[in-house]
N, C-alpha and C positions, 0 to 999 in steps of 0.2 A: 504494500500500500504506500502511496506517495506521502512524503512528509508534509506537504502542503494540505492534503486532505485531512490528515490526523490533526494538524495544527488548527484547521478550520473547525473541526469537530470539538476539540478541546476548548477553543475560544467561545464557540456557541454555547456549549454546555456551561462553561464558566459564567458567561453573561446571564444565562437563565438562572443559575444558582445564586448569583449576586442579587438579581432582582428579587428572588424568593427570600433571601436573607434580609434584605431591606424591608420587604413587605411584612414578613413575620416579626421583624423588630418593631415596626410601626404598630402592628397589632398588639404586641406585648407592651409597648410604651403607652399607647393612647386608648385602645379599645378595651384591653384587659390589664389595667395597671396593677402594681403589687397590692396584695390584699383582696383582690377581686374573687379569688377562689373561696374565701370564707363566706362571701355573699352569694355564691353559686352562679356567678356570671359565666356565660359561655358565648362563643362566637363560632358560627357554623358547626354547632354541636360539640365543640372542643373547648376545654377549660384552659386556663393559663399554662398549667403544667404541660399539657399536650403540645401547645403552641411553642413552648420553650424547647421541648425535645425536637420538634420539627426544625426550629431555628438552628439548634445546635448541629443536627445531622447535615443540614444543607450547608452550614458553615464549614464543617469538616470535609465535605465533598469538595467545596470550593478551595480549601487549603490544599487538598490532594491534587486538584487540577492545576493549581498554581505551581506546585512542585513539578508536575509534568510539563507545564508551559515553560518553566525555566530550563528544564532539561532539554526540551526541543530547541530552545534558543541559546544553549550554552556556548556554542562556537561564536555566536555574535557577541555575547556578553564578555567572553574571554578576549576576543579581538578588541573590543572597545576599552576594556580595563587594562590589558597588558600592552596592546599596540605592537609596533615593530621597533626593532633596535634603533633605527635611525630617526624615529619620531622625536621632535624637539620637546614635546610635552609629556615625555614618557614618565618622568618622576611625578608630575602632577596627576597623571592618570592612575598610576599605581598608588599614590597617596589617597586619592579619592576612593579607589576600589578597596583599599585596606580599611579606610574609615567606614565605608558602607558595610563591609563584613563585620567589623567590630560593633557597629550600631545594631546590626541584625542579631548578633550573638547576645548583646546586652539586653535587647528587648525579650528574646526568648528566655534567657536565664532569669531575668527579673520577673517575668510572668510565672515562672516555676517557683521562684524563691519567695516572693511577696505573699504573705498569708491573706486569705479571704477576709473581708470585713463585713460586719453586720450579719443579718440572717438569723440563724438559730441561736437560742440561748446557750450559755455555757452549761455543760453537763449533758446536753443531748448528743446523741450519736450523729455522725455525718461529718463531712469534710469541714463545713463552716464551724461546726461545734468544736472540732479539734483546735482550730486556730483562733477561737473567740477569746481566749485568755491572753494572747500575745498582742 
């Protein structure tokens, strides 16, 4: 299969997933705000918890597709970041590429390291309950 056809498919599905992530995020933020589950509110016969699961799964599919997208364009990314030996801005390109990689790693590591805030009370089970004391 041609790389351009795969790329078009990945981009189309990514766009569709991004639209769904935004749409479900808007449903969670405005149609079913926090605490609406206690009142029994639903939208399209789904409660807030169900919408948040849909939101999460579409977001994970989108992240996976972005990894595939980067892999498909890796030769272009490498050429732009590393350049050729005779390029006058080689040091600048490599510095910007290194800074980008460092920022990406910092965001990923901080998202894993920073504890969750709010949510469940201390003493209850669950991820938020574990970090509530910190």
